[in-house]
Structures are given as structure tokens and as C-alpha cells.
C-alpha positions, 0 to 999 in steps of 0.5 A: 936482739937490738938489731932486730928491734932497729929493723922493726923500727926502720920498717914501720917508720918507712911504712908511716912515711908512705902512709902519710904521703898516701893520705895527703895524696888521697886528700888532694886528688879525691877531695880537694877538687870537690871541696874547692869548687866554686859556684861560678865554675858550675854550669846549669843543665835542665830538662824533663826528667826521663828517669830518676831512681835510687839504688842501695848496694851493700859494700864491704871494706876490710870486714866492715859492711855498710850501704852505699846509696846512689841517686841516678838522674837521666834527663830527656835528650841527654846521654849523661847520667847524673849521679850522687853517691853516699855511704849511709852505714847500716841504714837501707834508706837515704831520706835526702835522696828519696825526697829528691827523687819524689820531688823530681818525679812530681815536678817532671823537670830538673835543673842540675849544676855540674863543673864546666870541665865535666860537661863532656863526661858521661857521669859528671859529678853533681853539685846542686839539684833543683826541681822545675820550679827552681826550688833547690833540693840539694845545695852545693854546701851539702855536697861539700859538708862531709869533706870539710872535716875529712880533708883536713883530717887526712892532711893532719894524719899525713903530716903526723905520719911523715913526722913519725918517719922524720923523728925516727930517721933524724931524731937529733934534728927533730928534737932540736927543732922543737926545743928551740921553739919551746925555749923561744916561747918560754923567753917570751 
């Protein structure tokens, strides 16, 4: 019975290690490039609006259904599709994207900021949008807003899960690591 419990603990500790590594990898691979993009690394592309539309698609992940909203912008004489996407949970309209679409149609011109390194991509990531009158409709800070809490959350979650593994694998070393620090703080 005791070896059966140990086997389970080993199994779940190893799963925690891989989950922690995946969280940290996901944070750095998917979120860090957007979160740490600076304004001086962006280039401006402008032109007449050929087509602008919003799409709403129901998506499902592990039984949880939500709605993904997309704003797709096409400029005349430009092969690229400029896309913005956001999960809006259960709502079927994204007020921000609808407002941007309305303003771009009214203006007839658009200015889009993308990374210099994404110039040749057919669907570059959009960091900022303005209408023909240079009125900013979507700011770079709004694009990064969600990532400002999600990135550190994934890093902390990853470190916590890796800590679970090391606590299981090397309990004595792990225990002495924290008791030395606690003892040092009590002496101060």
C-alpha cells in the first residue's frame, strides 16, 4: 500500500514539473513578444480601407464555450490582412471592435502599426490603429493590457509547480533552504 502511494506521488510530482515548464514556456513564447514590444520597434502602414469587418466565432475548450471576436482590416494595394482577436466570453458583440470598424468605414483611411520584423507576414500582429485623421482608435497599451497580469501569473504558476516537484524529489534540501532563510530573518 505504501509503495502504491509513493508511485502516485512520484507520478503527480513529475506531471507538476512538466506543467510548470509548459506554463513558463507558454508565457515566454506566446506572451512575452507582445508584452515587451516597444513603440520604437513598430512601423506605420497606411492606406485606403478596402474592407473592414468583425467576425464572431463560438469556440470551445474542455467543455467551456466562449466567443472569439476578430477585427479584420484590408487596405487597398496591400496583400496583408490586419487582424485583432479577443475572447469575449459569452457576449456576441465586442463594443471596441465595432467602434473601430465604424470609425474606419467613416474615415475611409486607416493607419496600422505592426512590428518591423512582421512586415512580410500576411497576417501581422496589430499593435495600434488610427483612422485617416490620425485619431488613435486602439492603443498599444490596450493590446498589452490583458498580458500584464497573465504573463506574471503563468510565470508564478510555473515556478510553483516546479517547486512542488523539487519539494517532492529533494524534501530535505528544500526544507533546509526555507529554514535557513526563516532563521536568518528571525535573527534580524
